C-alpha positions as CSV (number, residue, x, y, z in Angstrom):
1,M,0.0,0.0,0.0
2,I,2.7,2.5,0.9
3,M,4.5,1.7,-2.4
4,K,1.4,2.6,-4.4
5,T,1.2,5.9,-2.6
6,V,4.8,6.7,-3.2
7,T,4.5,5.7,-6.8
8,R,1.5,7.9,-7.3
9,R,3.3,10.9,-5.6
10,S,6.4,10.3,-7.6
11,F,4.3,10.2,-10.8
12,I,2.6,13.5,-10.0
13,A,5.8,15.1,-8.9
14,L,7.6,14.1,-12.1
15,S,4.6,15.4,-14.3
16,G,4.8,18.7,-12.5
17,A,8.5,18.9,-12.8
18,G,8.3,18.2,-16.6
19,L,5.7,20.9,-17.1
20,L,7.9,23.5,-15.0
21,T,11.0,22.5,-17.1
22,A,9.0,22.8,-20.4
23,A,7.6,26.2,-19.2
24,G,11.2,27.5,-18.8
25,C,12.3,26.5,-22.4
26,G,12.0,29.9,-23.9
27,N,8.3,29.8,-24.7
28,G,7.6,33.5,-23.9
29,I,7.1,33.2,-20.1
30,G,8.9,36.2,-18.7
31,S,9.7,37.7,-22.0
32,N,10.2,41.3,-23.0
33,G,6.5,41.4,-24.1
34,G,5.2,42.5,-27.5
35,S,8.5,43.2,-29.1
36,E,9.9,39.7,-28.5
37,I,6.6,38.2,-29.7
38,E,6.8,40.3,-32.8
39,A,10.3,39.2,-33.5
40,R,9.4,35.6,-33.2
41,V,6.2,35.9,-35.3
42,T,8.2,37.6,-38.1
43,A,10.9,34.8,-38.1
44,T,8.2,32.2,-38.0
45,R,6.3,33.7,-40.8
46,D,9.5,34.0,-42.9
47,F,10.5,30.4,-42.2
48,L,7.1,29.0,-43.1
49,F,6.8,30.9,-46.4
50,A,10.4,30.1,-47.4
51,R,10.2,26.4,-46.5
52,Y,6.6,25.9,-47.7
53,P,5.9,28.3,-50.5
54,G,2.2,27.2,-50.9
55,T,1.4,28.8,-47.5
56,Q,2.2,32.3,-48.9
57,D,-0.8,31.9,-51.3
58,L,-2.9,30.6,-48.4
59,A,-1.9,33.8,-46.3
60,N,-2.9,36.0,-49.2
61,R,-6.3,34.5,-49.1
62,A,-6.8,34.5,-45.3
63,S,-8.8,37.1,-43.5
64,G,-6.4,36.9,-40.7
65,I,-3.7,34.6,-39.2
66,L,-2.9,33.8,-35.8
67,W,0.8,33.1,-35.4
68,M,2.1,30.8,-32.5
69,P,5.9,30.8,-33.1
70,L,6.9,28.7,-30.1
71,V,4.6,26.3,-28.2
72,T,6.3,24.1,-25.6
73,E,4.6,20.9,-24.7
74,A,5.6,18.3,-22.1
75,G,4.1,15.4,-20.4
76,F,4.5,12.3,-18.3
77,G,1.0,10.9,-18.0
78,F,-0.2,14.3,-17.3
79,G,1.0,17.1,-19.6
80,G,0.4,20.4,-21.0
81,A,1.5,23.0,-23.4
82,Y,1.9,26.9,-23.5
83,G,3.0,29.5,-25.9
84,R,2.3,33.1,-26.9
85,G,1.7,34.7,-30.4
86,A,0.1,37.5,-32.4
87,L,-3.1,37.7,-34.5
88,Q,-2.3,39.6,-37.8
89,I,-4.7,41.0,-40.3
90,D,-3.2,42.2,-43.6
91,G,0.3,41.6,-42.1
92,V,-0.3,43.9,-39.1
93,T,-0.6,42.7,-35.5
94,V,-3.9,43.5,-34.0
95,D,-4.0,41.5,-30.8
96,Y,-1.7,39.0,-28.8
97,Y,-2.8,35.6,-27.7
98,S,-1.6,32.9,-25.4
99,T,-2.3,29.2,-26.0
100,A,-2.6,26.6,-23.4
101,K,-3.4,22.9,-23.4
102,A,-3.8,20.2,-20.6
103,T,-3.5,16.5,-21.5
104,F,-3.8,13.2,-19.8
105,G,-3.0,9.8,-21.1
106,F,-0.1,7.7,-22.3
107,Q,2.6,10.2,-23.0
108,I,6.1,11.0,-22.0
109,G,8.5,13.6,-23.3
110,A,8.8,17.2,-24.4
111,Q,8.7,19.1,-27.7
112,Q,8.5,22.5,-29.1
113,Y,6.7,23.5,-32.2
114,A,5.1,26.5,-34.1
115,H,1.6,26.7,-35.6
116,A,-0.5,29.1,-37.5
117,L,-4.2,29.4,-37.8
118,F,-5.3,30.7,-41.1
119,F,-8.8,32.3,-40.8
120,M,-10.3,31.9,-44.3
121,T,-13.5,33.7,-43.8
122,D,-14.4,37.1,-42.1
123,E,-17.0,35.2,-40.1
124,A,-14.5,32.7,-38.6
125,L,-12.2,35.6,-37.8
126,A,-14.9,37.6,-36.1
127,D,-16.1,34.5,-34.1
128,F,-12.5,34.1,-32.9
129,R,-12.0,37.7,-32.0
130,R,-15.4,38.1,-30.1
131,G,-14.9,35.1,-27.9
132,Q,-13.6,35.1,-24.4
133,G,-11.4,32.3,-25.2
134,W,-11.4,29.9,-28.2
135,A,-10.8,26.3,-28.1
136,A,-9.6,24.4,-31.2
137,G,-11.5,21.2,-31.5
138,A,-10.8,17.8,-33.2
139,D,-13.1,18.9,-36.1
140,L,-10.3,21.2,-37.6
141,R,-8.7,19.9,-40.8
142,Y,-4.9,20.0,-40.5
143,A,-2.6,21.2,-43.2
144,T,0.7,19.4,-43.0
145,P,4.1,20.5,-44.1
146,E,4.0,18.0,-47.0
147,Q,0.8,20.0,-48.2
148,G,2.5,23.3,-47.7
149,A,3.8,23.4,-51.2
150,S,0.5,22.5,-52.8
151,I,-2.2,24.1,-50.7
152,G,-4.8,25.1,-53.2
153,K,-8.2,26.7,-53.8
154,D,-10.1,23.5,-52.6
155,T,-8.7,23.6,-49.2
156,V,-9.4,27.2,-48.9
157,E,-12.9,27.0,-49.9
158,L,-13.8,24.0,-47.7
159,D,-12.3,25.1,-44.3
160,P,-13.1,28.3,-42.5
161,V,-10.0,27.8,-40.3
162,I,-6.9,26.0,-41.4
163,P,-4.3,25.1,-38.7
164,F,-0.7,24.5,-39.9
165,V,1.6,22.8,-37.4
166,F,5.4,22.8,-38.3
167,G,8.9,22.9,-36.9
168,Q,8.3,20.2,-34.3
169,Q,11.5,19.5,-32.3
170,G,11.7,17.1,-29.3
171,L,10.8,13.7,-28.1
172,I,7.1,13.4,-27.8
173,A,4.7,11.8,-30.3
174,G,2.8,14.2,-32.6
175,A,1.6,17.7,-32.2
176,T,-2.1,18.4,-32.2
177,L,-4.2,21.5,-31.5
178,A,-7.3,19.6,-30.3
179,G,-8.3,20.9,-26.9
180,T,-6.0,24.0,-27.2
181,K,-7.5,27.2,-25.8
182,Y,-6.5,30.6,-27.2
183,T,-6.9,33.7,-24.9
184,R,-6.2,37.3,-25.7
185,I,-3.4,38.8,-23.5
186,I,-1.6,42.0,-23.0
187,P,2.1,41.3,-23.2
């Protein structure tokens, strides 16, 4: 009985330690505010357009884009993710957002990645901006880096919001936006 209690406590302690370690991996916590977020967004946007040229056309058609240049995710049974970014309309930042996610299940490891949400309709963008917090669900259709060179008109017409996850680094399986909440912040 004592062994089970110690094991559970150790498990929870390791999970918490993993999350705190991930939080300190340069994901924007304690940063210099807006200027640092802007610099990261610019670098992320330039990287995405250079590496996946088809995303430039997607961006030109979008009503707005939420750029999350660095999201840190870690888990050991329990897990979570956090990052900060900017919403741009016509290439100009109009708001800053944080993203957070909590997970539970068979998981171990940590990773960092970037993502962008392309709002393809004015209505989708307005819904996002009006909300007190917006959660990405499992119903979003994902664009992958392999599609980045050939994202076309069909994708744009079918999906009001297209998330694009890229730049994954680390040792955790997959990057998903399901269950991710976005909240407007003041950096």
